[in-house]
C-alpha positions as CSV (number, residue, x, y, z in Angstrom):
1,M,47.0,4.8,6.9
2,K,48.7,4.4,10.5
3,L,46.0,6.5,11.9
4,Q,43.4,4.7,10.0
5,M,44.4,1.2,11.9
6,V,45.0,2.9,15.5
7,V,41.6,4.5,14.7
8,L,40.4,1.1,14.2
9,G,41.8,-0.7,16.9
10,I,40.3,1.8,19.7
11,L,37.2,1.1,18.4
12,I,37.5,-3.0,18.4
13,G,38.7,-2.6,21.7
14,L,36.0,-0.8,22.5
15,A,33.1,-2.2,21.5
16,P,32.6,-5.3,24.0
17,Q,32.7,-2.6,26.7
18,A,29.5,-0.8,24.5
19,G,27.6,-3.4,24.7
20,S,28.1,-4.4,28.4
21,K,26.2,-1.4,29.7
22,P,23.2,-2.0,31.1
23,A,20.2,0.3,30.0
24,Q,19.8,2.9,32.2
25,D,16.0,4.4,31.4
26,R,14.4,0.9,33.3
27,P,15.2,-2.5,34.2
28,A,15.2,-4.9,31.3
29,S,12.4,-7.1,33.2
30,Q,10.0,-3.9,32.7
31,T,10.9,-2.7,29.1
32,A,9.9,-6.7,28.0
33,S,6.6,-6.6,29.6
34,E,6.1,-3.5,28.2
35,A,7.0,-3.7,24.9
36,R,5.1,-6.9,23.6
37,Q,1.0,-6.4,24.0
38,S,-1.5,-7.5,22.0
39,L,-5.3,-6.0,21.5
40,T,-8.1,-7.2,20.1
41,G,-10.7,-5.2,18.5
42,C,-12.7,-3.9,14.9
43,I,-10.6,-2.3,12.4
44,D,-12.2,1.0,11.0
45,E,-10.6,3.8,8.9
46,Q,-11.4,7.2,10.3
47,N,-10.0,10.3,8.8
48,G,-8.0,8.5,6.4
49,Q,-6.5,7.0,9.8
50,Y,-6.4,3.1,11.0
51,V,-8.4,2.7,14.2
52,L,-8.8,-0.3,16.7
53,L,-12.5,-0.1,18.0
54,D,-14.1,-2.0,20.6
55,D,-17.6,-3.8,20.5
56,Q,-19.3,-0.7,21.5
57,M,-17.4,0.6,18.6
58,Q,-15.1,3.1,20.9
59,K,-11.3,3.7,19.7
60,I,-9.3,1.7,21.6
61,A,-6.1,3.0,19.7
62,G,-5.0,4.7,16.3
63,L,-2.8,1.9,14.4
64,Q,0.3,2.2,12.5
65,S,2.4,-0.3,10.9
66,A,5.9,-1.4,12.2
67,G,6.9,-2.2,8.4
68,S,6.8,-0.1,5.3
69,D,3.2,-1.0,4.5
70,R,1.1,1.3,5.7
71,E,-2.2,-0.1,3.9
72,V,-1.8,-3.9,5.8
73,F,-4.8,-2.7,7.2
74,A,-7.3,-2.1,4.1
75,K,-7.8,-5.8,4.1
76,Y,-9.0,-6.0,8.0
77,V,-11.4,-3.2,7.8
78,G,-14.7,-4.4,9.5
79,R,-13.1,-7.2,11.2
80,K,-11.7,-8.1,14.4
81,V,-8.7,-8.9,14.7
82,Q,-6.0,-9.3,17.3
83,V,-3.1,-7.1,16.7
84,S,0.5,-7.5,18.3
85,G,2.9,-4.6,18.6
86,T,3.6,-1.9,20.6
87,R,1.8,1.7,22.3
88,S,4.0,4.4,21.3
89,S,5.3,6.4,23.8
90,G,5.9,9.9,21.8
91,Q,2.1,9.4,20.5
92,K,-0.6,9.7,22.5
93,G,-3.3,6.4,21.7
94,V,-1.0,5.2,19.0
95,F,-0.3,1.3,18.8
96,T,2.9,-0.1,16.5
97,V,2.2,-2.7,14.8
98,T,4.6,-6.1,14.4
99,G,1.4,-9.0,13.9
100,I,-1.8,-9.1,12.5
101,E,-4.4,-11.9,13.2
102,Q,-8.2,-12.4,12.0
103,V,-10.5,-13.2,14.9
104,S,-13.9,-13.1,13.0
105,S,-15.1,-12.2,9.9
106,S,-16.9,-9.0,11.5
107,C,-17.6,-6.8,13.9
108,G,-19.8,-6.5,16.6
109,K,-21.9,-9.5,18.5
110,A,-23.3,-12.5,17.1
111,K,-27.0,-12.3,16.7
């Protein structure tokens, strides 16, 4: 019991110091600008994966939901949307979506 109290006291004492260290990887201003992005395009499903396409139907990025609902993109297939989120540094060409908003009910240019 006494040992647990000592360990708890040490951890509580170290907690403020742990939160005060700046990130070593990148400056905060650079991280914030890279973190939040938005892309506009049309959602399509290719080989079981959802992708965002430009007006010429070229792939902009693969889409991945930040939440647990992987099928969130299904209702937007064939529609122009604006997605917000972050580009994944681990997987090339993958955009992790935190928000989605429909721009148009169809893709392509209006005739």
